Phi, psi and omega in degrees: 000128183287154178281128181291154177294155181266345179231157172236158185293114178264098193245130169062026180289337179250013182288154173295138181307330180290344179264005178228102186224132180291134177300159179293160179301322180298317180290320179299324180287320187267336188076182179291132175266159182305131179083355182284134173250103184292144175300152181299327183295323178293313180298318178299319180297317180299311181294321180293320178298320177297316178298315182301318179291319178298319178295322179297313181291324180295323181295333178074187181281134180295137182252136180232153173250001180218127184295326179299317178295322180296317180297318180290330188258000185252125178281158179302135179087352181267165180244161175208159175257128178249126177226095180257020182303135182225137176284345182267316180280162176212154182305132180091355177281143180298124179262323178205146176218143189225134172262106183263000180059033175291140183272348177228165182281143172289154180243345186206147175218142175217162182225155176223028178091307181266350184195186186228132179251124183239132180239152182231146175284327176264201183231086175280172172270131014264000181176177183253008171211109191230141173245130179240156165295166186298340178284356179057020178252313184273121178279121181277313183200153175239120186261125184261121177289144178282324184238175180273166180131143181282133178294133173267317180201149174225138182225161180213152173245012181092346176246321181233155172238131180230134179230147173246135181204140182053231177267008194243155167233130184231143182236138177231156163289165183300332182280359178103358178284127181292140174256309180205162178223133181231132177262109182286335180091002176196171185301131174258132187250336183206157181213148175213163184231156173229017181090342178243310183240157165257132178244139179216154183225160179181212177279176180297115182254194181306132181080016181059046182243143182251341183213149180214161174234135179228136179294130184299323184279002178296170179220161175069230175258101191281160172259123181303144173297318173201160175234151188233125178267132187200106174110194176243174190304326185271354185265156190222142166265128186254337185209158181210160175203155181222149172247014180097321178263326183238153169245128180256133184235145176208151179167214177251010183281136178232162176205149177059207182271355186286330184063023186290137174244357172216139182203160171246137177230166180290119184290337183287323188225000179074014180278150175235181189284345183232012182059032180284339178268356176087003181258000180113179181264132178288118179263358179268000179058043177257000189245152179198161176236143174218150175256119180276150176288326175228135186277148168291135187230013178202168181300143168084019182263009175234143172208154179218148174255010178111317180250340181234149177247128180253129187235129176250148183228159167292181187308122178199189180297315177233117184266353181220130181232151166248123178241150173286140181290329187284318184242351178077009182286150178279123176265329177200147177227151185225133174274125178210195177284154181313129186261127181253346183203141179230137175218166178206162169224201184285350183249312190231163165251135184249125179247123176269120178246116189228151173206186181289341186246343182208142175231134185219139167255122181248133178256124180241147170295146189283333185281317187233006176058035171285128181286123184264317177201164173217156179229127177264135177278090186241133175236106187069236179260005184253133174267137181240160186287155172239133186256329184198159177213147177212143182244139172259015179097343178236322180236147172253116181263130185243127172271121191233167178295138180302125179237173181300332189240349185208147178238333177213143187228142171247140181250144179289137183264356182073056192280101171271173185307132181203142180274129178240160176224136173274121184299144188291332186237359176229179178271012181290148170239118182267149011288151185232163193275320188222331190281132177258119181258112189307318184286354174280000000 
């Protein structure tokens, strides 16, 4: 292997701007023609442009030891290496905790790299859907619901915020400006995003539909991209997750002869493998049906990293499963405490196990569900409940029961060197926990 040069051509950096001019599009398309003598400004521009790119590549990817500095210093579309490894901190150790004086418990938490979205079933001051910067001190926006109803879940992709409450799903821009409101006609229990659409599931709504997709950029009273029929009148879909190509649904809803309580369908058109939802047969082989031994019965029990689907259950033989996204088969299952919420990032799957007496966030490896660490929400000698958790790849933010000293906690992720990218059109910083952005 040859030794690389130690210097690169530093050309025209002190030249007068009039001596550095980009060639015309016509010349760029055709190149130099026979007998052409290019102006000095064109030649200088070509050499300087070559130097600028070589200098850019030579500098390499910027390295940071703190995610906050990386977020402040990284332009959209650029990459950086984050290495927050610490000999003092360890995965699962409390990194930050905040007493926000909320008067009611949070029910949902989501992250988008630059901040944290917290939702409440009740109405604390200053509101029941709030976005904060990652320091949990600076309030970014307060989102006002158009109608009444307790929020079940709120999610964001850094460009839009979507919440489901009562019979409604509502979407806002990040600054709090409403984009659209949709009346499903029955209780909505869960919502997820893929950067293009919002997907939501619930009870049997208008038109005998259990699930729908709405374009995030729509406005006013939107028309669903598709609606999905699934089950009988008394049955309910409780949770959903998407990897951009598929939408995963789970609950107690069944249809046809399959008796399926968990399934994957085509996220683009709502089609499944047997036309059981009424939208046609999926020809891309993205759909499947499975019968669970125990049904998902609440919001937030599905999460995906794109290739794997993580499923949490109430008390049963196995409370946590890893399924393949393509066929829905179980690759590994783990017995643990009843799981009420599931989240994941590029490293771990996080299972929230909660009861009236103890709340725990457990981190498992994604391939084999080996438990790596757990964190108990303890204040003094008392254990308090945990309602939800979400990871931005560096911190795990936990929405917890109001205690004397803390309302929300972030846990250290054990950040060793890893390449991240700031998405070109949103405020996301990848790797990310659940959202699939198609142009990535």
